[in-house]
Every structure is written in structure tokens, then in C-alpha cells.
C-alpha positions as CSV (number, residue, x, y, z in Angstrom):
1,M,-0.1,0.0,0.1
2,I,2.6,2.7,0.9
3,M,5.1,3.5,-1.7
4,P,8.0,5.4,-0.1
5,D,9.2,7.0,-3.3
6,F,7.8,10.3,-4.7
7,D,8.0,10.0,-8.5
8,E,8.0,13.2,-10.7
9,K,4.1,12.9,-11.2
10,V,3.5,12.9,-7.6
11,L,5.8,15.7,-7.0
12,Q,4.2,17.8,-9.9
13,C,0.7,17.1,-8.5
14,F,1.9,18.3,-5.0
15,L,3.5,21.5,-6.5
16,E,0.4,22.4,-8.6
17,N,-2.0,21.8,-5.7
18,Q,-0.2,22.5,-2.4
19,L,-2.3,25.7,-1.9
20,K,-5.3,23.4,-1.4
21,L,-3.8,22.5,2.0
22,Y,-1.5,25.5,2.9
23,P,-2.2,29.2,2.8
24,E,1.1,29.6,0.9
25,P,3.6,27.5,-1.1
26,V,5.7,25.4,0.9
27,A,7.8,24.2,-1.9
28,Q,8.8,25.7,-5.2
29,T,10.8,22.8,-6.9
30,P,10.5,19.3,-7.2
31,E,13.6,18.8,-4.9
32,E,11.9,21.0,-2.2
33,A,8.5,19.1,-2.7
34,K,10.6,15.8,-2.3
35,N,12.2,17.1,0.9
36,Y,8.9,18.6,2.3
37,L,7.0,15.2,1.7
38,E,9.5,13.1,3.2
39,E,9.7,15.3,6.2
40,C,6.0,15.4,7.0
41,M,6.0,11.5,6.1
42,A,3.5,11.8,3.4
43,L,2.5,8.7,1.4
44,V,1.2,7.5,-1.8
45,V,-1.6,4.9,-2.1
46,N,-3.1,3.1,-5.1
47,S,-6.7,3.7,-4.9
48,K,-9.6,5.3,-2.9
49,E,-10.0,2.4,-0.7
50,E,-6.5,2.6,0.4
51,V,-7.1,6.4,1.3
52,W,-10.1,5.2,3.4
53,E,-8.1,2.5,5.1
54,Y,-5.5,5.0,5.9
55,F,-7.9,7.4,7.3
56,D,-9.6,4.6,9.3
57,E,-6.3,3.4,10.7
58,E,-5.2,6.9,11.7
59,G,-8.4,7.7,13.5
60,I,-9.2,10.5,11.2
61,D,-12.9,11.6,11.5
62,M,-14.7,10.4,8.4
63,E,-18.1,11.2,9.7
64,N,-20.4,12.5,6.8
65,M,-17.6,11.1,4.1
66,D,-18.3,8.4,1.5
67,A,-15.5,6.6,-0.6
68,D,-15.7,9.3,-3.2
69,G,-15.8,12.1,-1.0
70,I,-12.8,11.2,1.1
71,V,-10.6,11.9,-1.8
72,E,-11.8,15.4,-1.7
73,A,-10.3,16.0,1.7
74,D,-7.8,18.8,1.9
75,E,-5.0,16.2,2.7
76,V,-5.5,14.1,-0.5
77,F,-4.2,14.8,-3.7
78,A,-5.3,12.8,-6.9
79,V,-2.0,12.1,-8.8
80,G,-4.2,11.5,-12.0
81,D,-3.3,8.0,-12.6
82,G,-5.4,6.3,-10.0
83,R,-3.0,6.9,-7.1
84,Y,-3.4,9.3,-4.4
85,L,-0.9,11.5,-2.3
86,I,-1.9,11.9,1.2
87,V,-0.1,14.8,3.2
88,E,-0.9,15.6,6.8
89,G,-0.7,19.4,7.3
């Protein structure tokens, strides 16, 4: 489930969408993005179901969320190829 490497597609997704989670950019380059994601122990999962499992295991409040809505959470970034980046702000 957990993929430790942040590939180019994941880093680009984070750079383009980081303002969804933060009031101002935390990274400007792919290298900065990778360092930041490693520092905050972000992870990449392969499906909506794995996003749900992660939230459940971490005890994150999922009340009023369904499997589709959970990927709209601020911490979840759709990479675009079926994977999701989860970043705890």
C-alpha cells in the first residue's frame, strides 16, 4: 500500500495543488517538494479504498464522508493515474 518514493508525477501534483492544503506554497521545486513530503511523512496509495483504510487506521474523522468524498479531503491529492498522495498538514 505505502510507496516510499515520490516520483515526478507525484511531485508535480503536489507542487500544482499545495495551496489546497496550505495558505502559501511550502515548496517551489520538485526537490523542495520531495524534501517536504519526506519530512512530513506523506505517502502515496493506489486507490480510493486505500485512502479510506489510511484515514480509518489513523483515526481521522470520516463522519459524513463516503468513499468518493474522502478523496476530496484537503490532505488528499489525486495524482491523476489512480494514485493518491496523502499529506498531513
